[in-house]
C-alpha positions in Angstrom: 84.6 97.7 99.8 84.7 94.1 98.6 86.3 91.7 101.1 88.6 90.4 98.4 90.0 93.9 97.4 93.2 93.7 99.3 93.9 90.2 97.8 92.8 91.2 94.3 95.1 94.3 94.0 97.9 92.5 95.8 97.7 89.7 93.3 97.6 92.2 90.5 100.9 93.8 91.7 102.6 90.5 92.1 101.5 89.4 88.7 102.6 92.6 87.1 106.0 92.4 88.8 106.5 88.8 87.6 105.3 89.4 84.1 106.3 92.9 83.3 108.8 94.4 85.7 111.2 91.7 86.8 111.8 90.3 83.3 113.3 93.7 82.4 115.4 94.1 85.5 119.1 94.4 84.5 118.0 93.8 80.9 117.2 97.3 79.8 118.7 98.7 76.6 119.7 102.3 76.2 116.5 102.9 74.3 114.5 101.6 77.2 115.4 104.5 79.5 114.4 108.2 78.9 114.4 111.4 80.8 110.9 112.8 81.2 112.2 115.9 83.1 115.7 117.0 84.2 117.0 114.4 86.6 113.8 112.3 86.4 114.0 109.2 84.3 111.4 106.7 83.1 111.8 103.2 81.7 109.8 101.0 79.5 109.0 98.9 82.6 107.4 101.9 84.3 105.2 102.6 81.3 104.2 99.0 80.6 103.5 98.3 84.2 101.3 101.4 84.6 99.3 100.4 81.5 98.7 96.9 82.9 97.9 98.0 86.4 95.6 100.8 85.3 93.6 98.6 83.0 93.1 96.0 85.6 92.1 98.5 88.3 89.5 100.0 86.0 88.0 96.5 85.4 88.1 95.9 89.2 86.2 99.1 89.9 84.2 100.1 86.8 83.8 103.9 86.7 86.9 104.5 88.8 89.7 106.9 87.7 93.4 106.0 87.7 96.0 108.7 88.4 99.3 107.2 87.6 102.8 108.8 87.8 103.6 108.3 84.1 100.1 109.4 82.9 100.5 112.6 85.0 103.9 113.2 83.5 102.1 113.5 80.2 99.0 115.3 81.5 99.1 117.1 84.9 95.4 117.9 84.6 94.8 114.4 85.8 95.6 115.5 89.3 92.2 117.3 89.5 90.6 113.8 90.0 92.3 113.5 93.5 89.8 116.0 94.9 86.8 114.4 93.1 84.2 112.0 94.2 84.1 108.3 93.7 87.0 105.9 93.5 90.4 107.2 92.4 93.5 105.0 92.2 97.0 106.4 92.8 99.6 104.3 91.0 103.4 104.3 91.1 104.3 101.4 88.7 108.0 101.3 89.6 108.9 103.3 92.7 112.7 103.7 92.7 113.1 104.0 89.0 116.7 105.2 89.3 117.6 102.0 91.2 115.7 99.8 88.7 117.4 101.4 85.7 120.8 101.0 87.3 120.2 97.4 88.1 120.1 98.1 91.9 117.6 97.2 94.6 115.3 98.3 96.1 112.3 99.2 94.0 108.6 98.8 94.6 105.1 98.7 93.0 102.6 100.9 94.8 98.8 101.6 94.7 96.5 103.6 96.9 92.7 103.9 96.7 91.0 107.2 97.5 87.2 107.3 97.9 85.6 110.7 97.7 89.0 112.2 98.2 89.9 110.3 101.3 92.5 107.5 101.6 90.8 104.1 101.8 93.3 101.4 101.1 97.0 100.9 100.1 99.4 98.3 98.7 103.2 98.3 98.5 105.1 95.4 97.0 108.9 94.9 97.0 109.1 92.3 94.3 112.7 91.3 94.9 112.1 90.7 98.6 108.7 89.3 98.0 107.2 91.5 100.6 103.7 92.8 100.2 102.1 95.3 102.6 98.4 96.1 102.5 96.0 98.1 104.5 92.5 99.5 104.6 91.3 102.3 106.8 89.8 101.1 110.0 90.9 97.5 109.5 94.7 97.6 110.2 97.8 96.9 108.2 99.2 93.5 107.0 102.5 92.2 105.9 102.3 89.2 103.6 98.8 88.6 105.0 99.7 88.8 108.7 98.6 91.8 110.9 101.4 94.2 111.6 101.8 97.0 114.1 104.6 99.5 114.4 106.7 99.5 117.5 105.3 101.1 120.7 108.8 101.4 122.1 110.5 104.8 122.3 114.3 104.4 122.2 116.4 107.4 123.3 117.4 109.7 120.5 120.9 108.3 120.4 119.5 104.9 119.6 117.1 105.9 116.9 117.6 104.7 113.3 116.0 106.3 110.3 116.5 108.1 107.0 116.4 111.7 105.8 116.4 112.7 102.1 118.6 115.7 102.7 119.7 116.1 99.1 116.2 117.5 98.3 116.0 119.9 101.2 116.5 123.7 100.9 120.0 124.6 102.0 119.0 126.0 105.4 116.9 123.0 106.2 119.6 120.6 105.0 122.1 122.2 107.3 119.7 122.0 110.3 118.9 118.3 109.6 122.5 117.3 109.2 123.5 119.1 112.4 120.6 117.6 114.3 121.5 114.2 112.8 124.5 114.1 115.0 122.1 113.4 117.9 120.4 110.5 116.1 121.9 107.1 116.6 122.0 106.3 112.8 120.8 108.8 110.2 120.7 107.1 106.8 120.8 108.9 103.4 117.7 107.0 102.1 117.3 104.2 99.6 116.0 106.1 96.6 112.7 104.2 97.0 110.0 105.6 99.3 108.1 102.3 99.2 111.0 100.5 100.8 111.4 103.2 103.5 107.8 102.6 104.5 108.2 98.8 104.6 111.2 99.2 106.8 109.2 101.2 109.3 106.5 98.4 109.4 109.2 95.8 109.8 111.0 97.7 112.6 114.2 98.1 110.6 114.0 101.8 111.1 111.8 104.1 113.2 111.4 107.1 111.0 111.9 108.7 107.6 112.0 112.3 106.5 111.1 113.5 103.0 111.0 116.8 101.3 109.2 116.0 98.0 105.8 114.5 98.6 104.2 113.5 95.3 100.9 111.7 95.9 101.8 108.3 94.3 105.1 108.3 96.3 103.5 108.8 99.7 99.7 108.1 99.5 100.2 104.4 99.8 103.0 104.4 102.4 101.5 106.9 104.8 98.2 105.0 104.9 100.0 101.8 105.6 102.1 103.3 108.5 99.1 105.0 110.0 97.0 101.8 109.8 99.8 100.1 111.7 99.8 102.7 114.4 102.4 105.1 113.1 102.3 108.9 112.4 102.7 110.8 109.1 102.8 114.6 109.4 104.1 117.7 107.7 107.0 119.5 109.4 104.6 121.9 111.0 102.7 119.0 112.6 99.7 119.0 110.3 98.5 115.6 109.1 99.7 114.6 105.6 97.1 114.1 102.9 98.0 113.0 99.4 95.8 115.6 97.7 97.6 118.5 99.4 100.4 120.2 97.6 103.5 121.2 99.6 106.8 120.0 100.8 108.1 118.2 103.9 107.0 115.0 105.5 108.1 113.2 108.7 106.9 109.7 109.2 107.5 107.7 112.4 106.6 104.5 114.1 104.7 106.3 116.9 103.8 109.7 118.3 106.7 110.0 120.8 109.3 109.0 118.2 107.8 111.5 115.8 108.2 114.2 118.5 111.8 113.1 119.3 112.9 113.2 115.7 111.2 116.5 115.0 112.9 118.1 118.0 116.3 116.7 116.9 116.2 117.4 113.2 113.7 120.2 112.6 114.0 122.3 115.8 117.8 122.0 115.9 
C-alpha cells in the first residue's frame, strides 16, 4: 500500500466535500431530492459526490472496483465484488442523507478499501466539523493526522454513554434494549449518521453504539477505524463483524470490557 494512500484519499474526501457536497447544503431544491426506496432518500449531492469519488479512486488504483451506495441502489449485483480478489472500494458519498436533505448536521463522507475481500484501510470525514479519521490495518488509527486510541477505562454501567438505533430493531429486541437502557447512564437515540457515531467513539464522546441495519458502506469504514484504535465491533452473538457478511445487529464499543457490559445490559436483559 502506498505510503501516501491515507493522505490521498483523505484529500479527495475533503475536496469533494468542499466542491460538491457543502455548496448544496441547505440549498437543495425539491427536484434535488428523490426517494430511491420507501423511506430511503437520495440527493443530487449523493450522486454527484459518488461519481467524483469513484472516478478518483479508480485513477488512484487502476483496476480497482468501486462499490458505492448509490450505484448499488441501481444494480445490487455490484455487491458480488465484495467477495472478489484485488482492491475494492466501499463508498458512502453522503452518510446521513436525511440530515443533509433537511439541512441538519451531522453527515459524513466515508470510504473503505478491501483487498482480497479483507478490510485494509478506512476514511471518515465530518465536513462541517472538519474532522477526518483514517486507519490502515496493522498501523493504527488517526484523527486529523494524529494517532488516536479508544479509552482503556471501563466506567460502571450507570456511567456509560452511547447510542442505540432502536427504531430499526424488531419489536422484541427493541423492548429488551429499551428496558436494559434504564441501567445505562445515558442511552442516546442516535444521530442518523453512522459515521458520526464512530467518530464520537474515537473522540471519547461516547463509549458504544448499537445498530440493527449493517449495510457495508455504512459500517465497513467505521468498524475498521474503531478496531484499529483498540475498540471492538461484533454481532450480537459475539462473532466479529465483517462488511461482506449479510445479517443484522452490530454492537461497537471502545474496548472489550465495555462491549461485554453493554451486551449484558441491553442484549441479555
